[in-house]
N, C-alpha and C positions, 0 to 999 in steps of 0.2 A: 565342500566349498561351493557347490552349485547354488545359485540364487533362486529363490522362489519366483515363479513367473509373475507373482503379484507384488513383489517387493523390489524396489530399486536397489541394486547392489551398491554398497558404499565402499569405494576402493580403500579408504583409510581404515576400514574395519576388517578388510580381507586378511585373514591370517596367513602367514608365510608357511610353506611346507617344503621340505627338502625332497628333491627328486633326482639328485646327482647320481645316486647309485642305480637308478632305474633307466636313465636315458643317456646315450653317449653324448659327451660334451660337444657343443657346437655342430651336431650332426642331426638336428631335428628334421623330421621327414617333410614338414610342410604339407601334411596329408590333408585330404578333404575334411576329415573329422576335426582336425585342429582348426581349420579355417571356418568350418561350420560353427564350432564352439564360439569363436570370436564373433561371428555374425549374430548368433543367438544372444550373446552377452550385450552386444550393442543394441539389438532390437529391444531388449529388456529395459533400455534407458529411454525408449522413444516417448515415454510419458512425460519426460522432463528434458527440455531443451534438445529435441531430437536432432536438430541440424548442427548443433554446436559442440556436443560432447561425445566422447567414445572412450573405450577402455583398451589399454595396450598390455598384453602379457609381457612381463618384464622379469628377466632373470637377474637377481641381485648379485653383487660381488661375492657373497658368501654361498651362492648356488641355490638359494631359495627362490621361490616364485611369488610374484606379487602382481595383482591387477592394478594398474595405475590409470587414474582418470585424466583425460586430456581434453582440451578444447581446440577448435580449429584455428585459433589465432596463435597458438603456442608454437615455439620451435622445439626441436628435439632437446636442446639444452634446457629449455623451460620444463619440459616433460620430466626430465631426470633430476632436476635441481634439488628437490627435497631428499632424494636418495643419496645424491652426491654429498650433501651436507650431513646426512645421517651416518654415512660411512667414512666421513672425513677424507674424501678423495681430493687430492691436489692435481693429479694427472690421470685422466681417465679417457676411455673411448667407448663408443656404443656400436655394437654390431647388430645388423639386421639378419635374422635367421630365416631359413636354413642356409642361406648363401654365404654367411660369414662376412658380408660386406661391411666395412667400417663406414659409418654414416657421417655426413657433414652435420655437426652439432647445430649449425645455424639454419638447417633445412626445416621446412614446416613439419610439424609432428604428424600431419596427415600422410606423409610419405610412409609411415610405418603403421598406419591405421589397421591394416589387415595382416600385419606381420608380428612375429615375436622378436623382442630385442634382448640383448645381453649387455650389461654394464660391466666393463672390465677396468681393473686397477692397472694402469700401464706400468707403474713402478714395480709391480710384481711379475711383469712380463706375461704371465699366464693368468687367466681369470681364476678366481678362487675355486669355482666348481671343477675346473680342469685340474688345478693343483691338488684338490682332494683326491681325484682319481689317480694322479701320478704318485702322490705321497702314500697311497695305500700299497704301493709296490715296495716290498721289503728290500729288494736288491738295490743298493745305492747307485751302482753303476748304471743299471737299467733305467732308474729314475732320470739320471742326467741325459741318457740317450733319448728317452721319450720326450724330454723337453727340447732337445736338439731337433728331433723329428718334427715336433710342433712348430718350431721357429722356421724350419725349412718349408713346411707346408704353407704357413702364413706368408712367407716371402714369395712363394710361388703365386699365391693369390694376388699379391700386390704387383708383381711383375706382369701377370696376366691382365690386370686392370690397366696398368700403364700402357700396354700395347693396344688393348681393345678400346679404351676410352680416348687416348691421345695419339699414339704413334700412327696407327693405321688410318684413323680419320684425318689426321693432319697431312699424311701423304696423299690421300685422295682429294683433299681440299686444295692441294697445289703447293705444299711445302717443298721448296727446292731440294734436290737430292743432296747437295752439299750441307744444307741446314739439317736435314734428317740424319745425315752422317754424324754431325756434331752432337745432336741430342740423343739419338737412340742406338746408333751402331755399337757403341761401347758396351751396351747392355746385352747384345745378342749372345756373346760368349758366356756371360754370367747366367743368362737364361738356360743355355745348354748345360752348364755345370750344375745349376740348381736341379734340373730334371734328373741328371745322373746321380746327384747326391741323394735326392729323395728315393730313387730306386734302390740304391745301395743301402741306405738306412732301413728301408722297408725289409729288405732281405736279411739284414743283420738282426732286426727285432724278431722276425718270424722264426728264426732258428737260434734264438738267444741262448748262450751258455756263458755265464759271467766269467768263468775261468779261461775261456778260449776265444770268445768273439772279439774280433779286432775292429776297433773304430778308428784309431789313429792311422791304421793302414789305408783306410778309405781316403784320408786326406793326403797321405804321401803318394798314393797311386794317382790321385788327381793332381799331378805335379805342377800344372799351370794355374792352380787355384790362387796361390799367393801373388804371382805376377799379374794375374788378371785383376785382382782387387787393387793392387798397387797402381796398375795402369788406370783404373777407374778414378782413383784419387786425382791423378793428373788430368784426366778428361773432365772431371767435374769442375775444375777451375775454368775451363773453356765454356762449359755448360752454364755456369753462373754468369759469366760475361755476356754470353749470347742472350740469356733470358733477361738480363738487366737492360740490354739494348732494345729488345723486343718490347719490354714493359714500358720503356720511355718513348720509343719512336715508332712502334708499329701497332696502331690501334686495331687494325683488322685481325692481326694474329692474336692479340690479347682478347679481343671479343670472341673469337672462335674458341680459344682455350676455355674461357669462362663459360661459354655456352655448352661445351662438352662436359665440363665439370658439373654444371647445373647445381642442384641442391643435394645430390646423393653421393658424389664421388670426392675422392681426395684431390688436393691441389696437385698440379703437375710437378711443382718443385718438391713437394713432400715425397712423391713416389720416386723422383729422380735421386733424392737423398738416401733412400732406403738401402741401397747396396753398401753405402758407407756405414750406416748404422748397423747393418748386418754383420760387418766385421767385428763390431763391439759385442754382438751376440755370440759370435764364435769364441772370442776371447774369454768372455764370462763363463760360458758353458763348458768349453774344453778345459779351462783351468780347474773348474769344479770337478770334472770327470777325472782329471789327472790326480787330484787330491784323493779321490775314492779308489784309485787303482794301485794295487800293491806293487812294491819295487820289483818283485820277481815275475810280474805278469807279462806274458808274451807281447802284449800291446803297449807296454810302458814306454819303450824307446820311441816308437812312431808317434804315440800320443804326446809325449813330451816335445818332440820336434814340431808337431802341429800347433800345440798350445803356445810354444815359445815364438813361433813365427807370427801368429796373430797378436800376441802381446807386443811384439816389437813394432808391428804396423800401427797399433793403436797408440803406443807410447810416443812414437816418432811424430804422430799427427794429432795429438790430443787437442792442442789449441786450435788447430785448423778445423777439427770436427765440431768443436763448440762454435766457432765462427760460422761454419756452414749452417748449423742448426739455428743459430740466432737470426741469420739473414732470412731463412725460410719462415721463421716465426714472425719476423718483422713484415715480410710481404703478405702473410696471412692477415695480420692486423690491418695493414693498409688497404687490402682488398675489401674489408668491411666498410670502408669509407671511400668509395671510388671517386667521389667528387671533391674530396678534400686531401690536400697534401699534409700529412701528419709530420713531415720533416723529421722522421726517425732515420737515423743513419745506422749502418751496420756496426759501427763502433759502440753503439748503445745496446748492450745486452739486455734483453727483456728478462724479467724475473721468472 
């Protein structure tokens, strides 16, 4: 695939190649060798529009690699538009590697000029190259647990981003203690539970025995899990009200939040919504794991208890979850037009 130093590489003609079996998913090293390769590839284009174009190493939804040509006026959305169309993606996200950061699609493509990116089909929950790795596991229970492990790790990254990008800077900026308590204190217990859950899942996978390993027991041992997430549903109603008031009446707060988000980070509202969406992840994965667990398995009773509890939480609040998600999407659309009131109400669900 290496281009001749005397020939300009044409990104449209670069052939895809699978490397999912050779490199761990979303754990690229970011080594000096990789960065040097990107630098060389960009230098090779210096004979043609040297200041306007560059190449981005892009992992496609099927796990193959492609070099995508970009110019400095593009957004990340523009950069991946042809690939999104090629794979018929309706709901997708782009991660910057090796840090796994979910990018802002409206950020300048230059933000990822020296990085590798991965395009993920959100509807499939895992990117296809990760699914290939998981689906190669013959043990159906272990496949479910590995997906659960991935979701917990992703959730941890999102919680970390929430506190590093918004919570701590807002506290130092002068956010009153009472306001901090409304926005972020309900998440502190969830963070602690997530760390514990990650640790217990890691231990379970390391010593995996499909006939003996207990996953449902992890959830029953963490007996405050369900009440914690139910409490967060209640708290999120207050969070919505608080953010709506800040959006309408506190320009300094909104400016600071927008500055923190910049072009690289998720919206504050998106990250605050994630614990609620994480409950639906639990519901989906644990229900699937229960289906794969024999009736006489020692984990069956605890697993059924855990799956039933999350299913109850989701079913009792399905309409509320949709309302929450629609309001966040509406605010994201409005933020793209800061000087115009689009007059979109939360009763108007976006497609």
